N, C-alpha and C positions, 0 to 999 in steps of 0.2 A: 478465299484463302487470305488469311491475315498475316501480316508481316510481324514476326516476333523479335526482329533485331532491334536493339535499342540504340539510340544515338548516344554519343559520349555524354551529352548534357543530361539525358534521362538517367543514364547509368550513375552519373555523379550525384544526381538528386536522390536516387534510390539509396545510395550509400550515406548521404548526408542526413536523410530524414529517418526517424525511428519507424520500426515496423510495428504497427498497432494491432497485431494479432496476439492472442494469448497463447502461451506455450502450454504443454500438458500440465506442468506444475501450476501455472496460473489458472487453468481450468479447475484443477483440484482445489486450489485455495478459494476460487470463486464459488465452487460447489459447496464446500464446507461453510463458507460465509452465507450462502443461500439457505442451507439447512438451518443455520443459526437464526436467520431472519424469519424463516417459516416457524421455527420453535417460538421465537419472540412474539410473532403475530398470533399464533395459537394460544400461547399463555395469556396474552392481553385479551383476546376474545373470551376465553374461558373465565378470566378474572372479572371482566365487565359483566358477562352473563351471570356469573355467580353472585356478583355484588348487587345487581339491580333486579334480577329475576328471583333469585333464591335467598337474597340477603345474606350470602355467605361467600365473601371474597376469598381468593386463594392467599393463604398466609405466605408472605415473602415474595409475592409476584413482582413487586417493584424492584426488589433486590436482584432477582433472577433476570429481569429485563435489563437492568443496568449492566450486569455481568455479561450477558449475551451481546448487548450493544457494544461494549468495550471490546469483546472478542471479535465481533464483526468488523469493527473499524480497523483494528490492528492486523487481522488476517487480510482484510482488503488492501492494506498498505502494500503487502507483498505482491498481490495480483496487479495492483495499479503500477507498481514499480516495474514489474516484468513487462507490462504492455506499454510502459512509458506514457501513461495517460494522466499524469499529474495535472492539476489545474494550473494553467499558465496565462499570463497576460502579456501580449506582444504589442506594446504601444510603439516602440522604436525599433525593436530588433528585427522586424520584418523588412525594414529599410536597409539593413546591412547588406553588403555585397554577398553573393553566394559563396565566395571563397572564405568568408569569415564565419559563416553559419556553423560549420562543424566545430570550430574552436569555441564559439560562443556556447553551443550545446554541451560540449565537454566541460567547459568551465562552470556553467550553471548546474550541470549534473554533479560535478565534484563538490561544489559548494552546498548543494541541497543534500547530498549524501553525508557530508561532514556534519551538517545541522542535525540530520536524523540520527547519526551516531552519537552526537552529544545528548540529544533527547533520550536515546536508549540508555546511555550511561547514567543520566539523572534519574530516569525511571527505576533503573536497577538499584541505585542507592536508596531511593525512596521506598522501594519494595523491601529492601533490607531493614530499613527503619521500622516499617509497618510489621514485618515479621518479628523484629526484636521485641516489640511490646505485645505481640499476639493479636494484632488487629483483625477483626472479623466483622461480618455484616451484623446488623442489629437483630433482625428477626430470626434468621436461619443459622446464625453463627458460622457462616462460611468464611474460611481464612482468606484474607485479601492479598497477602504477599504472593502466593503462586500466580494470581492474575497479573500482578505487577511484573513479575519475572517473565511471564508469557508475553506481555506487552513490550517489555524491554528487548526480548529476543526478536520479536516481530519487527520492531523499529530498527534494530541493528541490521537484520537481514534486508529490510527495505532500503536502508541507507547504503549498504554495500552494493545492492543491485542498482540503485539510483546513480551511484557514482561510477560503477563499472560499465554499464551499457553504453553511455555516450563516449566514454574513453575508448572502449573497444571499437565503436563505430569510427571514431577519429583515427585510430590506429589503422583500421582496415582501409579507410579512405586514403590516408597518407601512403600506405604501402602499395595501394592500387595505383596511385599517381606515380610512385617510384618505378613501377613496372612499365608504365607507358613512356 
């Protein structure tokens, strides 16, 4: 029989650290990204086989691969934000006292979120410029502006999630301490 009761320290650590499990929406985003990766891989294999075996490459395969790669990256941003699995470097922050960690996480989450929102804003403006002059891909003439808007929306959502989750965790931890 195992003891499931947590010590106050374990309980505080659970509130202080992010939960690294994907939510259903993160699983959906990851699944769509995975489908795009498989499509990108299949397109590349078919293009290489067509190019070297049949001397007939797929027209616009490079453009489609670039578009799929961009979609994978920005869709993945939402899934990474939901799971709080951003790349981090902890050179000094691990040495901070446990009481400071939730505040540090909230501050870095907020700053990272603001940066992503600024990136989203700039991508949106750039997509508008590209749409204004009718920018499209060279071989297949696929309009680029919709992809830019898609990337801007994904970056905005990722930024909001990145800022919200650590702030929510800090709030829960502070309200949990207030109840004790």
